[in-house]
C-alpha positions in Angstrom: -5.2 -1.8 -49.3 -4.7 1.9 -50.2 -4.6 3.2 -53.8 -0.9 4.0 -53.6 -0.1 0.5 -52.2 -2.0 -1.1 -55.1 -0.3 0.9 -57.8 3.2 1.3 -56.3 4.6 -1.9 -58.0 3.5 -0.7 -61.4 4.6 2.9 -61.3 8.2 2.4 -62.5 6.8 0.6 -65.5 4.1 3.1 -66.5 6.8 5.8 -66.2 9.0 3.8 -68.5 6.1 3.5 -71.0 5.3 7.2 -70.7 8.8 8.1 -71.5 9.0 5.9 -74.6 5.6 7.1 -75.7 6.3 10.8 -75.4 10.0 10.7 -76.2 10.9 12.6 -73.0 11.1 11.6 -69.4 9.9 14.9 -68.0 6.9 15.0 -70.3 6.1 11.4 -69.6 6.3 11.9 -65.8 4.0 14.8 -66.0 1.3 12.7 -67.7 1.7 10.0 -65.1 1.5 12.5 -62.3 -1.7 14.0 -63.7 -3.2 10.5 -64.0 -2.4 9.7 -60.3 -3.8 13.0 -59.2 -7.0 12.3 -61.1 -7.2 8.9 -59.4 -6.5 10.4 -55.9 -9.1 13.1 -56.4 -11.7 10.6 -57.6 -11.9 12.2 -61.0 -10.9 8.8 -62.5 -11.5 5.3 -61.3 -9.6 2.1 -61.8 -11.9 -0.2 -63.7 -12.9 -3.3 -61.6 -13.0 -5.3 -64.8 -9.3 -4.9 -65.3 -6.2 -6.0 -63.4 -4.7 -3.0 -61.4 -1.8 -2.7 -63.9 -4.0 -2.7 -67.0 -6.4 -0.3 -65.2 -3.6 2.1 -64.4 -2.3 2.2 -68.0 -5.9 2.7 -69.1 -6.3 5.7 -66.9 -3.0 7.0 -68.1 -4.1 6.7 -71.7 -7.4 8.4 -71.0 -5.6 11.4 -69.6 -3.0 11.4 -72.4 -5.5 11.1 -75.1 -7.8 13.8 -73.7 -5.0 16.4 -73.9 -4.6 15.9 -77.7 -1.1 14.6 -77.1 -1.7 11.9 -79.7 -1.6 14.5 -82.4 1.9 15.6 -81.7 3.9 16.6 -84.9 7.2 15.0 -83.8 8.8 18.4 -83.2 12.0 18.3 -81.2 13.1 14.9 -82.5 16.6 16.3 -82.9 17.0 16.3 -79.2 16.1 12.7 -78.7 18.1 9.5 -79.0 18.0 7.2 -82.0 15.4 4.8 -80.5 13.1 7.7 -79.5 13.3 9.3 -82.9 12.3 6.1 -84.6 9.5 5.5 -82.2 8.1 9.1 -82.6 8.1 8.6 -86.4 5.7 5.7 -86.0 2.0 6.7 -86.2 0.7 7.3 -82.7 -1.8 4.5 -82.4 0.6 2.0 -83.9 3.3 3.2 -81.5 1.1 2.7 -78.5 0.1 -0.8 -79.5 3.7 -1.7 -80.3 5.1 -0.4 -77.0 2.4 -1.9 -74.9 3.1 -5.4 -76.2 6.8 -5.2 -77.1 8.1 -3.1 -74.2 5.5 -3.6 -71.5 4.6 -7.2 -72.2 0.9 -6.9 -72.4 -1.1 -9.3 -74.6 -3.0 -7.8 -77.5 -6.2 -8.3 -75.5 -4.8 -6.4 -72.6 -3.5 -3.6 -74.9 -7.0 -3.5 -76.4 -8.4 -2.8 -72.9 -5.9 -0.1 -72.3 -6.6 1.6 -75.6 -10.3 1.1 -75.5 -10.1 -0.8 -78.8 -10.8 -4.3 -80.0 -8.0 -7.0 -80.1 -8.2 -7.3 -83.9 -7.5 -3.5 -84.4 -4.6 -3.7 -81.9 -3.0 -6.6 -83.8 -3.3 -4.7 -87.0 -1.7 -1.6 -85.4 1.2 -3.8 -84.1 1.7 -5.2 -87.6 1.8 -1.7 -89.0 4.4 -0.7 -86.5 6.5 -3.8 -87.0 6.4 -3.2 -90.8 7.8 0.4 -90.3 10.5 -0.9 -88.0 11.5 -3.8 -90.2 11.8 -1.5 -93.3 14.1 0.8 -91.3 16.2 -1.8 -89.6 16.8 -4.3 -92.4 19.9 -6.2 -91.7 22.0 -9.4 -92.4 21.0 -12.5 -90.5 22.8 -15.6 -89.5 20.6 -18.7 -88.9 22.1 -21.5 -86.7 19.8 -24.5 -87.1 20.5 -28.1 -88.0 17.0 -29.2 -89.2 16.7 -28.3 -92.9 13.0 -27.8 -93.0 12.9 -25.5 -89.9 15.9 -23.6 -91.2 14.1 -23.0 -94.5 11.0 -21.8 -92.7 13.0 -19.4 -90.6 14.8 -18.1 -93.6 11.5 -17.5 -95.4 10.2 -15.5 -92.4 13.3 -13.4 -92.2 13.1 -12.6 -95.9 9.4 -11.7 -95.6 10.5 -9.0 -93.1 13.0 -7.6 -95.7 16.2 -8.9 -94.1 19.0 -10.7 -95.8 20.1 -14.2 -94.8 23.9 -14.2 -95.3 24.5 -17.8 -94.0 22.9 -20.8 -92.4 25.0 -23.0 -90.1 24.2 -26.5 -88.7 27.2 -26.8 -86.2 29.1 -24.6 -83.8 32.2 -24.5 -86.1 30.1 -23.5 -89.1 28.5 -20.7 -87.2 31.8 -19.3 -86.0 33.3 -19.6 -89.5 30.2 -17.8 -91.0 30.6 -14.9 -88.6 34.3 -14.7 -89.5 33.4 -14.2 -93.1 30.5 -11.8 -92.6 29.4 -10.0 -89.5 25.6 -10.4 -89.1 23.2 -7.8 -87.6 21.1 -10.6 -86.0 21.5 -14.2 -85.0 18.7 -16.8 -84.8 20.0 -19.9 -83.0 18.9 -23.4 -82.1 20.5 -25.0 -79.0 21.1 -28.6 -80.1 23.1 -28.8 -83.3 23.8 -31.5 -85.9 27.1 -32.8 -84.6 26.1 -32.7 -81.0 27.7 -29.2 -80.5 25.9 -26.4 -78.7 24.2 -23.4 -80.2 24.7 -21.8 -76.8 28.4 -22.2 -77.1 28.3 -20.9 -80.6 26.5 -17.7 -79.5 28.9 -17.2 -76.6 31.9 -17.3 -79.0 30.1 -14.9 -81.4 29.3 -12.5 -78.6 33.0 -12.5 -77.5 33.8 -10.9 -80.9 31.0 -8.3 -81.1 27.7 -7.4 -79.7 24.7 -8.5 -81.7 21.1 -9.3 -80.9 20.3 -13.0 -80.5 17.1 -14.9 -80.6 17.1 -18.5 -79.5 14.5 -20.8 -81.2 14.6 -24.2 -79.5 12.7 -27.2 -78.3 14.7 -27.2 -75.1 14.0 -23.8 -73.4 14.8 -25.4 -70.0 18.5 -25.4 -70.9 18.5 -21.6 -71.0 15.9 -20.9 -68.3 18.0 -22.2 -65.4 18.6 -19.1 -63.4 22.3 -20.0 -63.3 23.5 -17.6 -66.0 22.1 -14.5 -67.7 19.0 -15.7 -69.6 18.3 -14.5 -73.1 15.8 -11.8 -73.7 14.4 -13.5 -76.7 13.5 -17.1 -76.4 11.0 -18.9 -78.7 9.9 -22.5 -78.1 9.5 -25.0 -80.9 7.1 -25.6 -82.5 6.8 -21.8 -83.1 4.2 -19.6 -84.6 5.4 -17.5 -87.6 4.0 -14.3 -86.1 5.9 -14.9 -82.8 9.2 -15.1 -84.7 8.5 -12.0 -86.7 7.6 -10.0 -83.6 10.7 -11.2 -81.8 12.9 -10.1 -84.7 11.4 -6.7 -84.8 11.7 -6.2 -81.1 15.3 -7.6 -80.9 16.5 -5.2 -83.6 14.6 -2.2 -82.3 15.7 -2.4 -78.7 19.2 -3.7 -79.0 21.6 -0.8 -78.0 24.3 -1.5 -80.5 21.7 -1.8 -83.3 20.2 1.6 -82.3 23.6 3.2 -82.8 24.2 1.6 -86.1 20.8 2.6 -87.4 21.3 6.3 -86.8 
């Protein structure tokens, strides 16, 4: 299989990453082009110890780092959109680790391969980026959960990130009433609620009124992953790991279009 055929499925994604990393599509594309030219000329090689996608991102990073691009001073931020400005204010290495895992879906171990770092360092960088994001995007949160202990655990995690829990609801009607009293900036929702009502229906009714990022935390993910309707971007399966919930909150707030406008 030719080099182009091996890499073709991954090129749209590395271009997306390059744009987010540099804050500009033309600049990002230029770095991708240079990386591909280096591969075609034999100046760089795809590591046989990595998957093709990880190896491509690794070569891109090698090229990008060798130019001194990591030391950019953030000039020109006034010409970028809100999300790009926030990204470019994050320290470069933290920004790389965050984007590789949050935007591109790599595991910390894969991101470590790409960045020529160890997994522990990458996890620390991700944590640093999330802390910066959480501090900037602090918001009001509605929790829809009928199990008191789980609700308390989620509330504790939310507060650790600097957010404010405005209400907790255990039924569909309580959730709708809570939103009517105070519009949240984020909703964390279970699927099966106390009176047999549905968290899915509650979220649908909330989204009819306004656009807000939603994270489902449920023991029944199969009820959402059916392929019959638009599936949620953020879905966490119970029992959950605290760091998984924290990461999802950071990502949901950062990448949600409406939230980006409100945070300007």
